[in-house]
C-alpha positions in Angstrom: 33.1 11.4 -23.8 32.5 9.6 -20.4 29.0 8.0 -20.2 26.6 8.7 -17.2 26.4 6.0 -14.6 22.5 5.0 -14.0 21.3 3.3 -11.0 18.2 1.2 -10.4 17.5 -1.2 -7.6 14.9 -3.8 -6.9 14.2 -7.5 -6.4 13.0 -8.2 -10.1 11.8 -11.5 -8.9 10.0 -13.5 -11.8 11.6 -11.4 -14.6 9.1 -10.2 -16.9 8.5 -7.8 -19.8 7.6 -5.0 -17.5 11.0 -5.3 -15.8 12.7 -5.2 -19.1 10.8 -2.3 -20.6 11.9 -0.4 -17.4 15.6 -1.4 -17.7 15.7 -0.7 -21.3 14.1 2.7 -20.6 16.6 3.5 -17.7 19.7 2.3 -19.7 18.6 5.0 -22.2 20.2 7.4 -19.8 23.7 5.8 -19.7 25.3 2.7 -18.3 23.1 0.5 -16.3 24.0 -0.6 -12.9 21.5 -2.7 -10.8 21.3 -2.9 -7.0 19.5 -6.3 -6.4 17.5 -7.0 -3.4 18.6 -10.0 -1.4 16.5 -13.1 -0.6 16.5 -11.9 3.2 15.1 -8.4 1.6 12.3 -10.3 0.0 11.3 -12.1 3.1 11.6 -8.8 5.2 9.7 -6.5 3.1 7.3 -8.8 1.2 6.7 -11.6 3.8 7.3 -14.5 1.4 10.1 -16.5 0.2 11.6 -15.4 -3.1 10.3 -17.4 -6.3 14.0 -17.2 -7.6 17.1 -17.1 -5.6 19.4 -13.9 -5.6 22.1 -15.7 -7.5 19.6 -16.8 -10.3 18.0 -13.3 -10.3 21.4 -11.9 -10.6 22.4 -14.3 -13.5 19.2 -13.5 -15.7 19.8 -9.6 -15.1 23.4 -9.9 -16.2 22.3 -11.8 -19.5 20.4 -8.6 -20.5 22.2 -6.5 -23.1 21.0 -3.4 -21.4 22.7 -4.2 -18.1 26.3 -3.4 -17.5 26.7 -4.6 -13.8 24.6 -6.2 -11.1 25.5 -6.1 -7.3 23.4 -7.8 -4.5 22.8 -5.5 -2.1 24.1 -6.2 1.4 21.7 -4.1 3.5 18.0 -4.6 4.3 14.8 -2.7 4.6 13.4 0.0 1.7 16.9 1.3 1.5 18.8 -1.8 1.0 20.6 -0.5 -1.8 22.3 2.6 0.3 25.7 0.6 0.6 25.7 -0.2 -3.0 24.8 3.2 -4.5 27.6 4.7 -2.7 30.0 2.1 -4.0 28.7 2.7 -7.6 28.4 6.7 -7.1 26.1 6.8 -10.0 24.9 10.1 -12.0 21.1 9.3 -11.8 19.0 6.9 -9.6 15.8 6.0 -11.5 12.7 4.3 -9.9 9.2 3.5 -11.1 6.2 5.2 -9.7 5.4 2.6 -7.3 8.9 2.4 -6.4 9.1 5.8 -5.3 9.6 7.0 -1.6 10.6 10.2 -0.2 13.4 8.4 1.6 15.0 7.5 -1.5 14.6 10.9 -2.8 16.2 12.4 0.3 19.1 9.9 0.1 20.0 10.9 -3.5 19.7 14.5 -2.5 22.3 13.9 0.2 24.8 12.1 -2.1 24.4 14.7 -4.9 22.7 12.0 -7.3 19.9 13.1 -9.7 16.6 11.3 -9.0 14.0 10.5 -11.7 10.8 8.8 -11.5 9.5 6.9 -14.7 6.0 6.0 -15.5 5.1 2.3 -15.5 4.5 1.8 -19.6 4.4 -1.6 -21.3 6.5 -2.2 -24.2 4.6 -1.6 -27.7 1.2 -3.7 -27.3 2.4 -6.0 -24.8 0.3 -6.2 -21.6 1.0 -4.6 -18.2 2.9 -7.2 -16.1 3.8 -7.3 -12.5 5.5 -10.1 -10.2 2.2 -10.2 -8.0 0.0 -11.0 -11.2 2.3 -13.4 -12.6 2.5 -15.5 -9.4 -1.3 -16.8 -9.7 -4.0 -16.3 -12.2 -6.3 -14.9 -9.6 -4.2 -13.6 -6.8 -5.4 -12.7 -3.4 -6.8 -9.0 -2.9 -5.6 -6.2 -0.5 -7.8 -4.0 1.4 -7.3 -0.1 1.8 -9.1 1.7 4.7 -10.7 4.8 3.4 -12.6 6.4 6.9 -13.7 5.8 10.1 -11.6 2.5 10.7 -10.8 1.7 14.4 -14.3 1.8 14.9 -14.2 -2.2 14.3 -12.2 -2.3 17.6 -14.6 -2.9 20.5 -12.4 -0.8 23.0 -13.1 2.1 20.4 -16.9 1.5 19.5 -17.9 1.2 23.3 -17.8 5.0 23.6 -19.9 5.5 20.4 -21.3 3.4 17.5 -20.6 4.2 13.9 -19.4 3.0 10.5 -16.1 2.4 8.8 -15.3 2.5 5.1 -13.0 0.1 3.2 -12.5 -0.7 -0.6 -11.1 -4.0 -1.9 -8.1 -3.8 -4.2 -6.7 -5.9 -7.1 -3.3 -6.7 -6.4 -1.6 -4.7 -9.0 1.4 -4.4 -6.8 3.0 -6.3 -4.0 2.4 -4.2 -0.8 5.2 -4.2 1.9 4.5 -6.0 5.0 3.9 -3.9 8.1 2.4 -1.2 6.1 -1.2 -1.0 6.8 -2.4 -2.7 4.0 -4.0 -6.0 5.9 -1.0 -8.1 4.7 -1.0 -10.2 7.8 -4.9 -11.0 7.0 -4.1 -11.6 3.6 -1.4 -14.2 4.4 -4.0 -15.9 6.7 -6.5 -15.7 3.5 -3.8 -17.3 1.3 -3.0 -20.0 3.9 -6.8 -20.8 4.2 -7.9 -20.7 0.7 -4.8 -21.8 -1.3 -4.3 -18.3 -2.6 -7.7 -17.8 -4.1 -11.1 -16.7 -3.0 -13.6 -19.5 -3.0 -17.0 -18.9 -4.9 -19.1 -18.0 -1.8 -20.9 -15.2 -0.7 -18.4 -12.3 0.3 -20.1 -11.8 3.6 -19.6 -15.5 4.5 -16.1 -15.4 3.2 -15.3 -12.3 5.5 -16.7 -14.1 8.8 -14.7 -17.3 7.9 -11.5 -15.3 7.5 -12.1 -13.1 10.6 -12.5 -16.3 12.8 -9.6 -18.0 11.1 -7.4 -14.9 11.8 -8.2 -14.8 15.5 -7.7 -18.0 17.0 -9.6 -18.4 20.5 -7.7 -16.6 23.2 -5.9 -14.2 20.8 -4.9 -11.1 23.0 -4.9 -8.6 20.3 -7.9 -9.3 18.0 -7.2 -8.2 14.2 -10.1 -6.0 13.4 -13.0 -7.2 11.1 -12.5 -4.4 8.7 -9.3 -6.4 7.1 -11.4 -9.4 6.7 -14.3 -7.6 5.1 -11.9 -5.3 2.9 -10.2 -8.5 1.7 -13.2 -10.4 0.6 -16.0 -8.2 -0.3 -15.7 -6.4 -3.7 -16.3 -2.8 -4.1 -16.3 0.2 -1.7 -18.0 -1.0 1.7 -19.4 0.7 4.6 -20.4 -1.3 7.7 -21.8 -0.3 11.0 -20.8 -1.1 14.2 -22.8 -1.2 17.4 -21.3 -0.4 20.8 -18.6 -2.8 21.6 -19.1 -5.3 19.0 -16.5 -7.0 16.8 -18.7 -7.9 13.8 -20.9 -5.0 12.1 -24.6 -5.2 12.2 -25.2 -3.6 8.8 -23.6 -3.5 5.5 -23.8 -1.1 2.4 -21.7 -1.8 -0.8 -20.9 0.6 -3.5 -20.5 -1.3 -6.9 -21.4 1.6 -9.1 -18.5 1.5 -11.9 -18.8 5.2 -12.2 -18.4 6.1 -8.6 -15.5 3.5 -8.3 -13.7 5.2 -11.2 -14.3 8.6 -9.7 -12.4 7.5 -6.5 -9.8 5.6 -8.5 -8.9 8.7 -10.6 -8.7 11.0 -7.3 -6.8 8.6 -5.1 -3.0 8.6 -5.0 -0.4 6.5 -3.0 3.2 7.3 -1.9 5.4 4.7 -0.2 6.8 5.8 3.3 8.5 2.8 4.9 7.4 -0.4 6.8 6.3 0.4 10.5 9.4 -0.3 12.7 9.6 -3.5 14.4 9.1 -1.9 17.8 6.2 0.2 16.9 3.0 0.0 19.3 0.6 2.3 18.4 -1.6 1.5 21.5 1.0 2.6 24.0 -0.1 6.1 24.1 -4.1 6.8 23.5 -6.7 9.2 23.9 -9.9 7.2 23.1 -13.0 8.8 24.4 -16.5 9.6 23.5 -15.8 12.8 21.8 -13.0 11.6 19.7 -14.9 8.7 18.5 -17.9 10.6 17.6 -15.6 12.9 15.3 -14.3 9.6 13.7 -17.8 8.4 13.1 -19.1 11.8 11.6 -16.2 12.0 9.3 -16.9 8.5 7.9 -20.5 9.5 7.3 -19.5 12.8 5.4 -17.1 10.7 3.4 -19.7 8.2 2.3 -22.0 11.0 1.4 -19.4 12.3 -0.6 -18.7 9.1 -2.5 -22.6 8.7 -3.1 -22.8 11.9 -4.7 -19.4 12.2 -6.2 -18.8 15.3 -4.3 -15.0 16.0 -3.8 -15.6 18.6 -1.2 -17.7 16.4 1.1 -15.3 13.2 0.4 -12.2 15.1 1.2 -13.2 16.5 4.2 -14.5 13.4 5.6 -11.4 11.5 4.5 -8.9 14.1 6.2 -11.2 14.6 9.2 -11.2 10.9 9.7 -7.5 11.0 9.9 -7.4 13.8 12.3 -9.8 11.9 14.5 -7.6 8.9 14.1 -4.3 10.5 15.4 -6.5 12.4 18.2 -7.0 8.8 19.6 -3.9 7.3 18.6 -1.0 9.9 18.5 1.7 7.2 17.9 0.3 6.9 14.4 2.2 10.1 13.3 5.7 11.5 14.1 7.9 14.4 12.8 9.2 12.5 10.0 5.9 11.5 8.5 4.7 15.0 9.3 7.5 16.4 6.9 6.5 14.1 4.3 2.9 15.4 4.4 4.1 18.9 4.4 5.6 18.1 0.7 1.9 17.4 -0.3 -0.3 20.2 1.5 -0.4 22.3 -1.3 -1.0 19.5 -4.2 -3.5 17.3 -2.1 -7.1 18.2 -1.0 -6.8 15.5 1.9 -4.3 12.7 3.1 -4.1 9.9 5.7 -1.7 7.0 6.5 -2.6 3.5 5.8 -3.6 1.3 8.6 -2.2 2.0 12.1 0.2 4.4 10.6 3.8 4.8 11.9 4.9 4.5 8.3 3.3 2.4 5.5 2.0 4.5 2.7 0.7 8.1 2.3 -2.9 8.1 0.9 -3.8 11.3 -0.9 -6.9 12.9 -2.4 -6.6 15.2 -5.2 -8.4 16.3 -8.4 -5.0 16.8 -10.2 -2.3 14.2 -10.6 0.3 13.9 -7.9 3.7 13.7 -9.3 5.8 10.5 -8.3 2.7 8.7 -6.9 1.1 5.3 -7.8 -2.4 4.3 -8.5 -4.8 1.5 -7.0 -7.4 -0.5 -8.7 -10.7 -1.1 -6.7 -11.7 -4.8 -7.1 -15.3 -4.9 -8.7 -17.9 -7.6 -8.4 -17.8 -10.0 -11.2 -13.8 -9.4 -12.1 -13.2 -13.0 -11.3 -10.7 -12.1 -8.3 
């Protein structure tokens, strides 16, 4: 009987037990073929040099008994494997939860290939592993914007003052570049502090990073929410007076129960990096009414967090997104709207990461969202 062809794709930089567990499970469905991300793809998607070259990574993967064949993908981007998968013509394409994207699923449907998403489960009693976690003992956090963001830009707050809400994230996965997770500011933080946050007061670190991220004469200033979200643990609400770059007030949620409550209800789906020519400021509608809607939504989301009230939080979350796209219509397009449509009956609320145009779809739900991945909020005293 002819065995099924199974295809997986990834970079597999710094091969670890998590990779081996995933590949072993995938090989249980048939002969395993790997489309390996090239060095160029790592630079493009992750904004860093590969730790091991594509030839070395291919050599190590070929040495695994569960692997039948390894091909280095010739294309780039999130679908760098699109040529390889057509060459292999597999019966099934397998991804991890944090490797799922609607574009991958769509490609498989077009090619008549079964698409399967596996849960990330470590083997036996081994610890969960990721390339990001292995690259440093205390790697740099990311940040996720939850509500009210854009108010950190003076050309928005000049119409009406208000607050933004962000959370600092433990780097349990390596987020893609140009995807609204403050990766450019994070790279500045790595450059400034050699990959690890100093033991200083978080607000002082945030101010230092904000200044370092915006050299004198910078035309498009990175909003301070990025620096704050990376350096300040927990969930933070920060208030901007009219036309100001730096907030006048901070409130921090560090209650583990509230943090866990949010983590349990927040799900993420990978879309695609923003196109290189994407410019969200080319078409705007920023006025007092729309900025008021943005700040009111953030206030409601904060109230929902404090009381762990999903009705208030989800309404504030989605109202914040609606206010954002009223002011910046380029954040969304028909392609993104189609993906959101797949989750309208499953999620209570949704928004895009960062400036939109791609990146990640963030979903709020009381029930598990299939084929999504989870985040972990960095708490005070975790050592990161």
